[in-house]
MARMI-484686 format. One record per residue: residue number from 0; residue in one letter; x, y, z of N, C-alpha, C, O, CB in turn. Coordinates in Angstrom, 1 decimal, always signed. Last residue first. Glycine has a CB too. Layout:
<atoms>
   resi   resn       nX       nY       nZ      caX      caY      caZ       cX       cY       cZ       oX       oY       oZ      cbX      cbY      cbZ
    NUM      A        X        Y        Z        X        Y        Z        X        Y        Z        X        Y        Z        X        Y        Z
...
</atoms>
This chain:
<atoms>
   resi   resn       nX       nY       nZ      caX      caY      caZ       cX       cY       cZ       oX       oY       oZ      cbX      cbY      cbZ
    119      F    -31.6    -24.4    -13.1    -32.7    -24.3    -14.1    -32.5    -25.1    -15.3    -33.3    -25.0    -16.2    -32.9    -22.8    -14.5
    118      V    -31.2    -25.3     -9.8    -30.6    -25.4    -11.2    -31.8    -25.3    -12.1    -32.8    -26.0    -12.0    -29.8    -26.7    -11.4
    117      A    -31.3    -23.2     -7.0    -31.9    -24.2     -7.8    -31.3    -24.2     -9.2    -31.0    -23.1     -9.7    -33.5    -24.0     -7.9
    116      T    -28.9    -22.8     -4.5    -29.5    -22.2     -5.7    -30.1    -23.4     -6.5    -29.4    -24.4     -6.8    -28.5    -21.4     -6.5
    115      N    -27.5    -23.8     -2.4    -28.9    -23.6     -2.2    -29.6    -23.1     -3.4    -30.8    -22.9     -3.4    -29.1    -22.6     -1.0
    114      N    -24.9    -23.9     -3.3    -25.5    -25.1     -2.9    -27.0    -25.0     -2.8    -27.7    -26.0     -2.9    -24.9    -25.7     -1.7
    113      R    -24.4    -21.1     -3.6    -24.4    -22.0     -4.8    -25.1    -23.3     -4.5    -25.8    -23.9     -5.3    -22.9    -22.3     -5.2
    112      L    -24.5    -20.4     -0.9    -25.4    -19.8     -1.9    -25.5    -20.7     -3.1    -26.6    -20.9     -3.6    -25.0    -18.4     -2.2
    111      A    -22.3    -21.7     +0.1    -23.6    -22.0     +0.6    -24.7    -21.5     -0.3    -25.7    -22.2     -0.6    -23.8    -21.4     +2.0
    110      K    -20.3    -20.4     -1.3    -20.4    -21.9     -1.5    -21.8    -22.3     -1.0    -22.5    -23.1     -1.7    -19.4    -22.7     -0.7
    109      L    -20.5    -17.8     -0.3    -20.7    -18.1     -1.7    -21.0    -19.6     -2.0    -21.9    -19.9     -2.8    -19.5    -17.6     -2.6
    108      N    -19.8    -18.3     +2.4    -21.2    -17.8     +2.0    -21.5    -18.0     +0.6    -22.6    -18.4     +0.2    -21.2    -16.3     +2.3
    107      E    -17.2    -19.1     +2.1    -18.2    -20.0     +2.6    -19.6    -19.6     +2.3    -20.5    -20.4     +2.0    -18.0    -20.1     +4.2
    106      A    -16.1    -16.8     +1.0    -16.1    -18.0     +0.2    -17.1    -19.0     +0.7    -17.7    -19.7     -0.1    -14.6    -18.6     +0.3
    105      Q    -16.5    -15.1     +3.2    -17.2    -14.8     +1.9    -17.2    -16.0     +1.0    -18.2    -16.3     +0.3    -16.5    -13.6     +1.2
    104      Q    -14.8    -16.3     +5.1    -16.2    -16.2     +5.3    -17.0    -16.0     +4.0    -18.1    -16.5     +3.8    -16.6    -15.2     +6.4
    103      H    -12.3    -15.9     +3.8    -12.8    -17.2     +4.1    -14.3    -17.3     +4.3    -15.0    -18.1     +3.8    -12.0    -17.8     +5.3
    102      V    -12.3    -13.1     +3.9    -12.3    -13.8     +2.6    -12.8    -15.2     +2.7    -13.5    -15.7     +1.9    -10.8    -13.8     +2.0
    101      R    -12.2    -12.7     +6.7    -13.3    -12.1     +5.9    -13.4    -12.9     +4.5    -14.5    -13.2     +4.1    -13.1    -10.6     +5.6
    100      E     -9.8    -13.9     +7.4    -11.1    -14.4     +8.0    -12.3    -14.0     +7.1    -13.2    -14.7     +6.8    -11.3    -13.9     +9.4
     99      S     -8.0    -12.3     +6.0     -8.1    -13.7     +5.7     -9.4    -14.3     +6.2    -10.1    -15.1     +5.5     -6.9    -14.5     +6.3
     98      I     -8.4     -9.9     +7.3     -8.8    -10.0     +5.9     -8.9    -11.5     +5.5     -9.8    -11.8     +4.8     -7.7     -9.3     +5.0
     97      R     -7.4    -10.6     +9.9     -8.8    -10.1     +9.7     -9.3    -10.3     +8.3    -10.4    -10.7     +8.0     -8.9     -8.7    +10.1
     96      D     -4.8    -11.3     +9.3     -5.7    -12.3     +9.9     -7.1    -11.9     +9.7     -8.0    -12.7     +9.4     -5.4    -12.4    +11.4
     95      C     -3.8     -8.9     +8.2     -3.8    -10.1     +7.4     -4.8    -11.1     +8.0     -5.6    -11.8     +7.2     -2.4    -10.7     +7.3
     94      A     -4.0     -7.2    +10.5     -4.7     -6.9     +9.3     -4.9     -8.2     +8.4     -6.0     -8.4     +7.9     -4.0     -5.8     +8.5
     93      L     -2.2     -8.6    +12.2     -3.6     -8.3    +12.6     -4.5     -8.1    +11.4     -5.5     -8.6    +11.3     -3.7     -7.1    +13.6
     92      E     +0.1     -8.5    +10.7     -0.4     -9.8    +11.1     -1.9     -9.6    +11.5     -2.8    -10.4    +11.1     +0.4    -10.4    +12.2
     91      C     +0.6     -5.7    +10.7     +0.4     -6.4     +9.4     -0.3     -7.8     +9.7     -1.2     -8.2     +9.0     +1.7     -6.6     +8.6
     90      L     +1.0     -5.3    +13.4     +0.0     -4.5    +12.7     -0.4     -5.3    +11.4     -1.6     -5.5    +11.1     +0.5     -3.1    +12.4
     89      E     +3.2     -6.9    +13.9     +2.0     -7.1    +14.6     +0.8     -6.5    +13.9     -0.2     -7.1    +13.8     +2.1     -6.6    +16.1
     88      F     +5.1     -5.6    +12.2     +4.7     -7.0    +11.9     +3.4     -7.4    +12.7     +2.6     -8.1    +12.1     +5.8     -8.0    +12.3
     87      I     +5.5     -3.2    +13.4     +4.8     -3.2    +12.1     +4.4     -4.6    +11.8     +3.3     -4.8    +11.1     +5.8     -2.7    +11.1
     86      M     +7.0     -3.6    +15.6     +5.6     -3.6    +15.8     +4.8     -3.6    +14.5     +3.7     -4.0    +14.5     +5.2     -2.3    +16.7
     85      P     +9.7     -3.2    +14.9     +9.1     -4.5    +14.7     +7.6     -4.6    +15.0     +7.0     -5.6    +14.6     +9.8     -5.6    +15.6
     84      D    +10.9     -0.5    +13.4    +10.0     -0.8    +14.5     +9.3     -2.2    +14.3     +8.3     -2.2    +13.5     +8.9     +0.3    +14.7
     83      A    +12.6     -0.7    +11.2    +12.9     +0.2    +12.4    +12.1     -0.1    +13.6    +12.6     +0.0    +14.7    +12.7     +1.6    +11.9
     82      V    +13.9     -3.4     +9.5    +12.7     -2.8    +10.0    +13.0     -2.0    +11.3    +13.6     -2.5    +12.2    +11.6     -3.9    +10.3
     81      E    +16.8     -2.6     +7.5    +16.1     -3.4     +8.5    +14.8     -2.6     +8.9    +14.7     -1.4     +8.8    +17.0     -3.7     +9.7
     80      Y    +19.3     -2.8     +5.0    +18.0     -2.3     +5.4    +17.4     -3.2     +6.5    +17.5     -4.4     +6.4    +17.0     -2.1     +4.3
     79      F    +22.6     -2.0     +4.3    +21.7     -3.0     +4.8    +20.4     -2.3     +5.3    +20.5     -1.2     +6.0    +22.3     -3.8     +5.8
     78      A    +24.5     -1.1     +1.4    +23.7     -0.7     +2.6    +22.8     -1.8     +3.0    +22.3     -2.5     +2.1    +22.9     +0.6     +2.3
     77      S    +28.0     -1.5     +0.3    +26.5     -1.6     +0.2    +25.8     -1.1     +1.4    +26.5     -0.7     +2.4    +26.1     -3.1     +0.0
     76      T    +30.6     -1.2     +0.7    +30.1     -0.7     -0.5    +28.6     -0.8     -0.7    +28.0     -0.4     -1.7    +30.8     -1.3     -1.7
     75      G    +30.4     -1.0     +4.2    +31.3     -1.2     +3.0    +30.7     -0.5     +1.8    +30.3     +0.7     +1.9    +31.6     -2.6     +2.7
     74      K    +27.3     -0.4     +5.0    +28.4     -1.3     +5.4    +29.2     -1.6     +4.2    +28.8     -2.2     +3.2    +27.8     -2.7     +6.0
     73      P    +24.8     +1.8     +6.2    +25.9     +1.5     +5.2    +26.9     +0.6     +5.8    +27.3     +0.7     +6.9    +26.5     +2.9     +4.8
     72      Q    +21.6     +1.1     +7.1    +22.9     +1.0     +7.7    +24.0     +0.8     +6.6    +24.0     -0.3     +6.1    +23.0     +0.0     +8.8
     71      R    +18.4     +2.4     +7.5    +19.5     +2.0     +6.5    +20.8     +2.1     +7.1    +21.2     +3.2     +7.7    +19.4     +2.9     +5.2
     70      S    +15.2     +1.3     +8.5    +16.4     +2.0     +8.8    +17.5     +1.5     +7.8    +17.4     +0.4     +7.4    +16.9     +1.9    +10.3
     69      L    +11.7     +1.7     +7.8    +13.0     +1.0     +7.7    +14.1     +1.9     +8.1    +14.0     +3.2     +8.1    +13.2     +0.5     +6.3
     68      V     +9.9     +3.6     +8.6     +9.5     +2.2     +8.7    +10.7     +1.3     +8.6    +10.8     +0.3     +9.3     +8.5     +1.8     +7.5
     67      G    +10.3     +6.2     +8.1    +10.8     +5.7     +9.4    +10.4     +4.2     +9.6    +10.6     +3.7    +10.7    +10.3     +6.5    +10.5
     66      M     +9.8     +7.4     +5.7     +8.7     +7.3     +6.7     +9.1     +6.7     +8.0     +8.3     +6.7     +8.9     +7.5     +6.5     +6.1
     65      Q    +12.2     +7.0     +4.5    +11.8     +8.3     +4.8    +10.7     +8.4     +5.8    +10.6     +9.3     +6.6    +11.4     +9.1     +3.5
     64      T    +12.1     +4.2     +4.1    +13.1     +4.8     +5.0    +12.7     +6.2     +5.4    +12.8     +6.5     +6.6    +14.5     +4.8     +4.3
     63      L    +10.0     +3.9     +2.3     +9.9     +3.2     +3.6    +10.9     +3.8     +4.6    +10.6     +3.9     +5.8    +10.2     +1.7     +3.4
     62      V    +11.1     +5.4     +0.1     +9.9     +5.8     +0.7     +9.7     +5.2     +2.1     +9.4     +5.9     +3.1     +8.7     +5.3     -0.1
     61      K    +13.4     +3.8     -0.4    +13.6     +5.3     -0.1    +12.3     +5.7     +0.7    +12.4     +6.4     +1.7    +13.8     +6.1     -1.4
     60      L    +12.3     +1.4     -1.2    +13.2     +1.5     +0.0    +13.3     +2.9     +0.5    +13.4     +3.2     +1.7    +14.6     +0.9     -0.3
     59      H    +11.0     +2.2     -3.6    +10.3     +1.7     -2.4    +11.1     +1.8     -1.1    +10.5     +2.2     -0.1     +9.7     +0.3     -2.6
     58      K    +13.3     +2.8     -5.2    +12.2     +3.8     -4.9    +11.4     +3.5     -3.7    +11.1     +4.3     -2.8    +11.2     +3.9     -6.2
     57      S    +14.6     +0.4     -5.2    +15.3     +1.6     -4.6    +14.2     +2.7     -4.3    +14.3     +3.3     -3.2    +16.3     +2.2     -5.6
     56      L    +12.8     -1.2     -6.7    +13.1     -1.5     -5.3    +13.7     -0.3     -4.6    +13.3     +0.0     -3.4    +14.1     -2.7     -5.3
     55      N    +12.9     +0.1     -9.2    +11.7     +0.0     -8.5    +11.9     -0.2     -7.0    +11.3     +0.4     -6.1    +10.8     -1.1     -9.1
     54      A    +15.6     -0.4     -9.8    +15.1     +1.0     -9.8    +13.8     +1.0     -8.9    +13.6     +1.9     -8.1    +14.8     +1.6    -11.2
     53      Q    +15.8     -3.3     -9.7    +16.7     -2.4     -8.9    +16.1     -1.0     -8.7    +16.0     -0.5     -7.6    +18.0     -2.2     -9.6
     52      G    +12.7     -5.1     -9.6    +13.9     -4.5    -10.3    +14.6     -3.5     -9.4    +14.0     -3.0     -8.5    +13.4     -3.9    -11.6
     51      L    +11.8     -7.8     -7.4    +11.7     -6.4     -7.8    +12.9     -6.0     -8.5    +14.0     -6.3     -8.2    +11.3     -5.5     -6.7
     50      G    +12.0    -10.2     -6.2    +11.9    -10.2     -7.7    +11.7     -8.8     -8.2    +11.4     -8.7     -9.4    +10.7    -11.1     -8.1
     49      T    +12.4    -10.7     -3.5    +11.2    -10.1     -3.9    +10.9    -10.2     -5.4     +9.8    -10.1     -5.9    +11.1     -8.7     -3.5
     48      V    +15.0    -11.9     -3.4    +13.9    -12.5     -2.7    +12.5    -12.0     -3.3    +11.6    -12.8     -3.5    +13.9    -12.3     -1.2
     47      E    +16.6    -10.1     -5.0    +16.5    -11.6     -5.3    +15.3    -12.2     -4.7    +14.6    -13.0     -5.3    +17.8    -12.3     -4.8
     46      A    +16.2     -7.7     -3.6    +15.8     -7.8     -5.0    +15.7     -9.3     -5.4    +14.7     -9.7     -6.1    +16.9     -7.2     -6.0
     45      I    +17.4     -8.3     -1.2    +16.0     -8.0     -1.2    +15.5     -8.2     -2.6    +14.4     -8.7     -2.8    +15.8     -6.6     -0.7
     44      D    +20.1     -8.7     -2.0    +19.4     -9.8     -1.4    +17.8     -9.6     -1.5    +17.1    -10.5     -1.8    +19.8    -10.0     +0.0
     43      M    +20.7     -6.1     -3.0    +20.8     -7.3     -3.9    +20.0     -8.5     -3.3    +19.3     -9.2     -4.1    +22.2     -7.7     -4.1
     42      V    +20.4     -4.5     -0.7    +19.5     -4.4     -1.8    +19.5     -5.6     -2.7    +18.5     -6.0     -3.2    +19.9     -3.1     -2.6
     41      N    +20.7     -6.6     +2.3    +21.2     -5.5     +1.4    +20.2     -5.5     +0.2    +19.4     -6.4     +0.0    +22.6     -5.7     +1.0
     40      M    +18.9     -7.0     +5.4    +19.4     -7.5     +4.1    +19.9     -6.3     +3.3    +19.5     -5.1     +3.5    +18.2     -8.2     +3.4
     39      P    +18.1     -7.9     +8.8    +18.6     -7.0     +7.8    +19.1     -7.6     +6.5    +19.7     -8.8     +6.6    +19.8     -6.2     +8.4
     38      G    +15.4    -10.4     +9.2    +16.6     -9.6     +9.6    +17.1     -8.7     +8.5    +16.5     -8.7     +7.4    +17.7    -10.6    +10.0
     37      S    +13.0    -11.5     +8.6    +14.1    -12.4     +9.1    +15.3    -11.7     +9.5    +16.2    -12.3    +10.1    +14.4    -13.5     +8.0
     36      K    +11.6     -9.5     +7.5    +11.2    -10.0     +8.8    +12.2    -10.9     +9.4    +12.4    -11.0    +10.6     +9.9    -10.8     +8.6
     35      L    +12.2     -8.6     +5.0    +13.0     -8.1     +6.1    +12.7     -8.7     +7.5    +13.3     -8.4     +8.5    +13.1     -6.6     +6.1
     34      C    +10.1     -9.7     +3.5    +11.4    -10.1     +3.3    +12.4     -9.8     +4.4    +13.2    -10.6     +4.8    +12.0     -9.5     +2.0
     33      T     +8.0     -8.1     +4.4     +8.0     -9.5     +4.7     +9.4    -10.1     +4.5     +9.8    -11.0     +5.3     +7.0    -10.2     +3.7
     32      L     +8.8     -5.6     +3.4     +8.7     -5.8     +4.8     +8.7     -7.3     +5.2     +9.4     -7.7     +6.1     +7.4     -5.2     +5.4
     31      I     +8.6     -6.2     +0.6     +9.9     -5.8     +1.2     +9.9     -6.1     +2.7    +10.8     -6.6     +3.3    +10.2     -4.3     +0.9
     30      Q     +5.9     -6.7     +0.4     +6.8     -7.8     +0.0     +8.2     -7.5     +0.7     +8.8     -8.4     +1.2     +7.0     -7.9     -1.5
     29      L     +5.0     -4.2     +1.0     +4.7     -5.2     +1.9     +5.6     -6.5     +1.6     +5.9     -7.2     +2.6     +3.2     -5.7     +1.8
     28      R     +5.9     -2.9     -1.3     +6.4     -2.5     +0.1     +6.1     -3.5     +1.1     +7.0     -3.8     +2.0     +5.9     -1.1     +0.5
     27      S     +4.4     -4.0     -3.2     +5.8     -4.2     -3.3     +6.4     -3.9     -1.9     +7.4     -4.5     -1.5     +6.4     -3.3     -4.4
     26      V     +1.8     -3.1     -2.5     +2.1     -4.6     -2.4     +3.6     -4.8     -2.4     +4.1     -5.6     -1.6     +1.5     -5.3     -3.6
     25      E     +1.0     -0.4     -0.6     +1.7     -0.8     -1.8     +2.2     -2.3     -1.6     +2.9     -2.6     -0.7     +2.8     +0.1     -2.2
     24      S     +0.2     +0.6     +1.8     -0.9     +0.2     +0.9     -0.3     -0.4     -0.4     -1.1     -0.7     -1.3     -1.9     +1.3     +0.6
     23      L     +2.0     +1.8     +3.5     +1.8     +0.3     +3.6     +0.8     -0.2     +2.6     +0.6     -1.4     +2.6     +1.4     +0.0     +5.0
     22      V     +1.7     +4.4     +2.8     +3.0     +3.8     +2.5     +2.8     +2.3     +2.6     +3.4     +1.6     +1.8     +4.0     +4.3     +3.6
     21      K     -0.9     +4.8     +3.9     -0.7     +5.0     +2.4     +0.6     +4.3     +2.0     +0.7     +3.6     +1.0     -0.7     +6.4     +2.0
     20      F     -0.4     +4.7     +6.6     -1.1     +3.6     +6.0     -1.0     +3.6     +4.4     -1.0     +2.6     +3.8     -2.6     +3.6     +6.4
     19      Y     +1.1     +7.1     +6.8     +1.7     +5.8     +7.2     +1.0     +4.7     +6.5     +1.6     +3.8     +6.0     +1.7     +5.7     +8.7
     18      E     -0.9     +8.9     +6.1     +0.3     +8.8     +5.3     +1.0     +7.5     +5.5     +1.5     +6.8     +4.6     +1.3    +10.0     +5.5
     17      A     -2.7     +8.6     +8.2     -3.1     +8.3     +6.9     -1.9     +8.1     +5.9     -1.9     +7.2     +5.1     -4.0     +9.5     +6.3
     16      V     -1.1     +9.5    +10.3     -1.5     +8.1    +10.3     -2.0     +7.7     +8.9     -1.6     +6.6     +8.4     -2.7     +8.0    +11.3
     15      A     -0.8    +12.2     +9.5     +0.4    +11.4     +9.6     +0.0     +9.9     +9.6     +0.7     +9.1     +9.0     +1.2    +11.7    +10.9
     14      M     -3.5    +13.0     +9.8     -2.8    +13.1     +8.5     -1.6    +12.2     +8.5     -1.3    +11.5     +7.5     -2.4    +14.6     +8.2
     13      L     -3.8    +12.7    +12.5     -4.6    +11.9    +11.6     -4.0    +11.9    +10.2     -4.0    +10.8     +9.5     -6.1    +12.4    +11.5
     12      I     -2.1    +14.7    +13.4     -1.8    +13.3    +13.7     -2.6    +12.4    +12.8     -2.0    +11.4    +12.3     -2.2    +13.0    +15.2
     11      A     -3.4    +16.9    +12.4     -2.1    +16.7    +12.0     -1.7    +15.2    +12.3     -1.0    +14.6    +11.5     -1.1    +17.6    +12.7
     10      P     -5.9    +16.8    +13.8     -5.9    +16.6    +12.3     -4.4    +16.3    +11.8     -4.3    +15.6    +10.9     -6.4    +17.8    +11.6
      9      D     -6.4    +15.1    +16.7     -5.6    +16.2    +16.1     -5.5    +15.9    +14.6     -5.0    +14.9    +14.2     -4.2    +16.3    +16.8
      8      A     -9.5    +14.3    +17.9     -8.3    +13.8    +17.2     -7.7    +15.0    +16.5     -8.3    +15.8    +15.8     -8.7    +12.7    +16.2
      7      K    -10.6    +15.3    +21.0    -10.8    +15.5    +19.6     -9.5    +15.1    +18.9     -8.4    +15.5    +19.4    -11.2    +17.0    +19.3
      6      S    -10.9    +13.0    +23.7    -10.3    +14.1    +23.1    -10.6    +14.1    +21.6    -10.8    +13.1    +21.0     -8.8    +14.1    +23.3
      5      P    -12.6    +12.2    +26.7    -12.5    +12.0    +25.2    -11.9    +13.2    +24.6    -12.3    +14.3    +24.9    -13.9    +11.7    +24.7
      4      K    -10.4    +11.9    +29.5    -11.5    +12.6    +28.8    -11.4    +12.3    +27.3    -10.3    +12.2    +26.7    -11.3    +14.2    +29.0
      3      M     -9.9     +9.3    +31.7     -9.4    +10.0    +30.5    -10.6    +10.7    +29.8    -11.7    +10.1    +29.7     -8.7     +9.0    +29.5
      2      K     -9.9     +9.7    +35.2    -10.6     +9.3    +34.0    -10.0    +10.0    +32.8     -9.8    +11.2    +32.9    -12.1     +9.5    +34.1
      1      S     -7.6     +8.7    +37.7     -8.2     +9.8    +36.9     -8.8     +9.2    +35.6     -8.3     +8.2    +35.1     -7.2    +10.8    +36.5
      0      M     -7.7     +7.5    +40.9     -7.6     +7.1    +39.5     -8.3     +8.2    +38.7     -9.5     +8.5    +39.0     -8.3     +5.7    +39.3
</atoms>
């Protein structure tokens, strides 16, 4: 059994990871991903579910496709978008769970603080 040596992180890889997270840091893009969790959809369907305008939606779909998060399949006069790697949902779920736990804990801490504060 060989031991893995600690390696220095490749700056190019770290830059790519930072870009990936930058793409996911936009609320509209997260709405699009959530919308596509149920399967491929065309632009009109995505717009209806997310409430995003056509121009805004197209911009976000382009970014997500260029980063390889989504794939685009032309069908007739429209195109269908789908999540290229479903692992993205595990990543988002992990982040959402952690953030939800933190927000819940902060709310509990604030509630406890309010209950322990003397009224003047």
